N, C-alpha and C positions, 0 to 999 in steps of 0.2 A: 504493500500500500504506500510505501515511500519510494520516490523516484527522484533522480536529479532533475532540476528544473531545466527544461530546454525551451527553445523559441516556440515550439508548438503549444506549450503550456501557457504561454504568456497571456493570451486573452482571458483565460479563466482566472489566472493569478490576479490580473487587474480587477476583475469583478470581485474576487475575494477581498482584495485590498480595500476597495471602495466600501464594501459591506462591513469590513472590520474596523475601518478608521474613518467614519463619516466626520466631516468637518475638519480633518487634519490637513496640514499644509500640502503634502504630496497629493492627497485626494483632490484638493482645490485646484491643483495644476492640471488635473483632468486625465482622462483615460489615455489619450495619445502620449502625454508626457510619461505616465506610468508605464505604458507599453515599451517605450524607448528605454526607460530606466531598467526595468526588469530584464529586457532582452540584453542590455549591456552588462548587467551583473552576471547573467547566466553565461555569457560568452567571454567575460574577462578572465585572464589567467588566475587572478587572485580571488575571483568570486567563489562564494560558497552558498549554494541555493538548492533547496529541495521542495518537492510538492507532496502533499498527501492526496492519494487517489481514492475516490469513493468506489463503491462496488461496481459502478459503471465505467470505472477508469477515468473519471473526470476529476481534475484537480479541485479539491474543496478546502485546501489549506496550503500554506507555504511558509518557508523561512528563508531569509536572504541576508547575506552579510559578506564579509571579505576577510582575508588575511591581510596584515599590514594596512590597517584602515587609514593611517595618516595620508591625507591628500588623495584618497580614493575618488572623491567626487571631482576633484580637479583633473585627475587622470581620465575619468569618464568624459568630462567636458571636452578635453583635448581630442579624444577619439571621436566624439559624436556631437561636437559643439553646434553645428548647423541644425541638426535634427532637434536637439533640445531647445534651441532658440526658437525655431518655428513652432514647436509644440507649446511653448510657454507664452507666446504672443497673445492668444485669446484671454488667458488668465490675467496677464499684465494689463491688458486693455480694460478688463473688468475691474481690476483693483491695482492701480499703478503703485501703491505703497509696497507691494510685495517685491519690487525690484531690489530693494536693499536686502531683503531676507534671502533672496536667491543668490545675490552676490556674496553674502556672508557665508552661506552654505558651501559655496564653491571655493572661496578664498580664505578659509579659516583652518588650514591644516594643522596649526599648532594646537588646536583644541582636541585633536584626536591623538591617541598614542601611536608611537612609531615602532616598527620592527616586525620582522617576519615571524617572531614568536608570539605575536598578539593577533587575536581574531576579533573583529567587530561584528556584533549581531545588529543589523539595521532594523529588521521588522520580522514579525512572526504573527500569522493570523489564520483563523479558520472561520468557515461560515458559521453564523449564529447557531444553526441547528446541530452543529458538531461540537459546540463547546461543552466540556465536561465528559466527552467520550474517550479521551486519551489521545486524540489526534494531535493536539499541541505538544503533548509529552513525547510522542514519537518523532515529531519534527525537531524538537529540541535535542533529543538524543542523536538524531542523524547529524545535526549541525555540529554538536560537540565532538562526535566521533570523527567527522571529517577534519575539524580543526586540529584534533589530536594527531590524526594521520599526517597532517601537514606540519607537524612538529611545533604547533602553537602551544604555549605554556599557559596562557591566560586568555580569557574572553571578556570583553567589555560591551556594555549596552547602556542606553539611557531611556528612561520612560518618565511619564508625568507622576508627580507626587500626589496631586489632588484628584479626587473623584476617580481613582484608578486602583482601588483596593484589590480587586480580583487579579489584575495584571501583576501588581507588585507581589502579591502572595504567590503567584505562579513562579516568578523568578526566585523567590526565597526558597520555595519547595525544591527547586532544582539546584540549590547550593550557592546561588549568587548572594552577595552581600553588598550593601551600600557603602561605598568608599568616599563618595563626594555628593554634596547637594549644591545646586546652583539655580539661579533664576535667569531665564533668557531675556534678551532685550524686549521681547513682547510681554514679559511678566509671567511666563509659565514657570512654575516651580518643578524642578527636575531631580530625579535620582539617577546617579551614575553607579551602576552595578558592575562588580567584577567577580569572576570565578577562576580559581586556579585549577587547571586540568590535572588529573592524577597521572 
């Protein structure tokens, strides 16, 4: 039921992302932007991404991240800058204030840890009807096993502090612990979790 994310899975992964993260920044950028993003992660040499397939073989959950997360978004932009720019234009026209946020996401590599021994988990989500079924656990296990296979020693991720109890509890159950708390320029309170791989 777990398979590596390939380009053929991307349309369903985008649907799962939108259902899992309504109102979030990447969701606001739209399906076309998400499609380019997940296609790029799946094909990047440092990308780590899996899907959870339901009984019909349709992706109903996913996990995505990378080894050596510092500057990953910048590297993706350099590889696919024109496609990302074209996909972001409709969202920027709807809300011009997001330009600074997009730029900050691309050009803030110092905020991410550096090194091939670190893996960054960017997003994990399952369709609402699969929550509580163990699908998320299987995706997390696949990600951690792949990170360990790539000789990563630690995994880092960030998630919201507020109104996010179930997600925070999920990470704690899988051995993550908060090593830093911070507030984004938009005012979101965030937890930075780390896990040391055995």
